[in-house]
N, C-alpha and C positions, 0 to 999 in steps of 0.2 A: 707623247704619238711621235712618233717615226716621221721624216723627213716626204716620206714620198706619199704619207695619208694626207699631207696638206699639200702635194706638187699634184692632184690629178688630174689627168685628162685622156684625152678620146683615143691618143695613140697610144697611150698604157691600159687603157679598158681595154682595147682591140687585143691587146698584148696578152691580157689577162682572159681574157675569153678565149683566145688561142688555145692559149695552156689546158684552160681548162675540157675545151673538146676534145682533145688526146684521149684515149680509151683503152689505148695498154702502153708496157714498156717499147714494144716496136715502135710504134708510133711517137712517141718519145723519144727514143732515140734516133729516129728520123728527124724529126722538127727539131730538135735542139742540134744535131749535128749540122744542121742547113744555117740556125740561127747562129749558133757560136763558135769562137774557135775552139782548138782543144783546151788552149790553155784557159780560157772561160771559162768551159764548164768544169774542167780539174779544178778549178778556184772556188767555185761555187761549190761543188762537192766537198772540198776539203772544208769548207768551212760551215759547212753540215755536219760532217764527222768532227769538229774540235767543238762545235754546239755540245756533240752528245757525249765528247770525251770530258768537258766542264760538267754536263750535267752528272754524268759519273763518277766527280766528284776530283776528278784526276788533277793533278797540279801543271803549272804554265814545264817546267821542266819535264816531268812524263808525255806531256804531251811534244814537244818537242823535238823527245829523242825518240818518239813511236812514229810521227809524222814530221814529212819536209817543212814547216812552217817558221813563218816570223811571229817574233811577240807580238811585233803591231797585228796581227790575223787575229791570234787570240784574244788580245784587249780589245779589240771592236771585236769580236764574236761576244766577250764576256761582256762588255758595257750594253748591247744590244738584248743578252739573256736578263741581264737584271734590270736593266731600263729603259727598253725598246716598248713596244707592241704585242710580245706574245707570241709573235709568229712563228720562233723556235721551239718554244715549249708545244704550241699548238702542234705543229706535226711533228715533234719528237714524242709527244705523246702517243699520236694516229699510227707512228711507227711500232709501236711495241705493243699497241693492241693485236 
């Protein structure tokens, strides 16, 4: 189980409810544009991209050659894919439908 599941709080619940209330891509851009810096948003997007590439069977070396990311980020994402709460797999499956 991931750390975040063990650290539930009202503020995190409110954040997640806010995200769930978004109705379209434009609203996502508006909300996340206010909530996150460009660097934070890029980091989250990059982690999801790494998860997709790892799920597709790409090696660390291939991933690093295709996108500018550190080995530690790839390792962190790979660890979450293998031992996490299944969030990456769930989202990746939904994106392919």
